[in-house]
N, C-alpha and C positions, 0 to 999 in steps of 0.2 A: 346271451350277450348282456349280462347284468353289470359289467364294468366298462362298457363301451367298446370292448374288443370281442369279436366273435369267438366262440369256444374253439373253433378249429384253428384260430390264430394265437391262442394263448399258449405260452411256453415257459419253461424254466430251464435255466442253464446254470451249471456249477463249474467254476474255474478255479484252478490252483496249480501251482508249480510243485514239482517233486520236493524241493527243499523248503517250500513255504510252510509256515505254521498255521496260516489262515486260508480260508477259501472265500470266494465271492459267489453269492447266489443272486441271480437276477431273474425275476419272474413277472409275468403278466397274467398268470393263472390265479384267478380269484381265490380258489381253495388254498393254494400255497401262500398267497398274500395273507390270508386270515391266520394260517398256522404260524407263519414267520412273525406276524405282528404279536401273537400271543407269546412266542418265544422271546421276542424283543422286550416285551413288558415284564416277563418273568426275570430276565437277565437284569433289567433295570431295577426291579424291586429287590433283588438279591444283592445288588451292588457288584455284580460280576461283569467282567469284560468279555462275556461270552458273545452273544449276538449283538451286533451294532448296525444301526441304520446308516447306510452310505448315502442313499438318495431315494427320493420319492417322486414319482411322476403322476400328475393329475390331469384329468380331462373333465371339464365342466364341474370342477370342484370335487370330483371323486378320484380316489387313488386307483390308478390303472396299472401301475408297475412300481416295484421297489427293488432296490439293490441292498443286500445285507452282507456284512462280513461276519464270519464265524470261525471258531477254531476248527481246523481240518479234522481233528480226531473225532469230531461229532458226526462225521459222515459215516453211514453204516450201509454196507452192501451185504445182502444176505442171499443164501441159496433158497430156492423155492421149497415150501413145505411139501412133503410127500403125503398124499392122502392115504390114510390107513384104512384098509378094507377089513371089516370084522365079520366073522361068521355070526349066525344067530346065537350060538352058544357063548361066544366071546362077548357079544353085546349084553347078553343076559347076565353073565358073570360080572361084568363091569357095573351094570345097573345095581346088582345086589351089593357089591362092594361100596358103591356110593350111598345106598340106603343105610348100610351099617355105619358108615363114617358119619353120616348126618345124625343118625340116632345116637351115636357115641358123643358127638358134640353137644347134643341137647341134654345129656345126663348131668 
């Protein structure tokens, strides 16, 4: 509970309409606040109209929630990565290839 809101109550919501070009992201999750603040700063530094701060909520002088607007095309939904099971021989062959590649780069 480092931002005044217990971890179990911290949440993030993303809203957009099908025909909208932008999405709204509201979060009370401290990790997401940090990530979004970095993206806001980067957009500002690059002079882009990417991430834009809509509002900020404070409690005892600390930011506990933010709402950000961003281009909808930046949202990414991915499939889970499949864990690759390797036999001992496959693992050994991969290790050997990596050794050769590293040695080749040092030449």
